[in-house]
C-alpha positions, 0 to 999 in steps of 0.5 A: 333136598334131592333133585331129579338128575336125568330123564330116567329118574324123572320117568321113574318118579312120575310112575311113583306119583301115579301110584301115590295118586291112587293112595292119596285123596282129599281126605288123606291127612297131611301127616300121612306118609304117602301124602308127604312123599307125594308132596316132596316128589311133586316138588322135585318134578316141578323143579325139574320141569321148570328147567327141562320143560318150561311153559312159555307165555301164550302168544296173543294170536294163539289165545285169540284163536283158542277163544274163537274156537271156544266161543264158536266165532268165525273171523267175520264174527270176531271182526264184528264183535271187535268193531274191526274190518276183517282185513284188520282182524286177519292181519292181527291173527297172522301176526302181521300187525299188533292191535292198538291200545284201544283195540287191545282193550276191546280184545281183552274185554270182549274175549275175556283175555287177560290184559297182560297177554293182550299187551305182551307183558 
């Protein structure tokens, strides 16, 4: 199968994907030529992006801050929710300390954060 070799090819293929997305929808048959082309070049893009634009696993601090934003929580409210002192929460949010296993479990449950992110695995 062909592959994307450089950024110029990548940009050209991304433009083609935009064109195809206007032609392909949920009702398009899987044997439609536009559908097939879209699938093939989308796979090429995914392979290229895996190498050149890898997505890192989110850091616990970033996920907690995002969840705080989503839940409209202040640091004080978070400390109350987790049953921790504000100082302890501050240390965790600044990356100065890691949560203990019981605290990690509470963070996972109360903030609905996947345990693998909380535990860093």
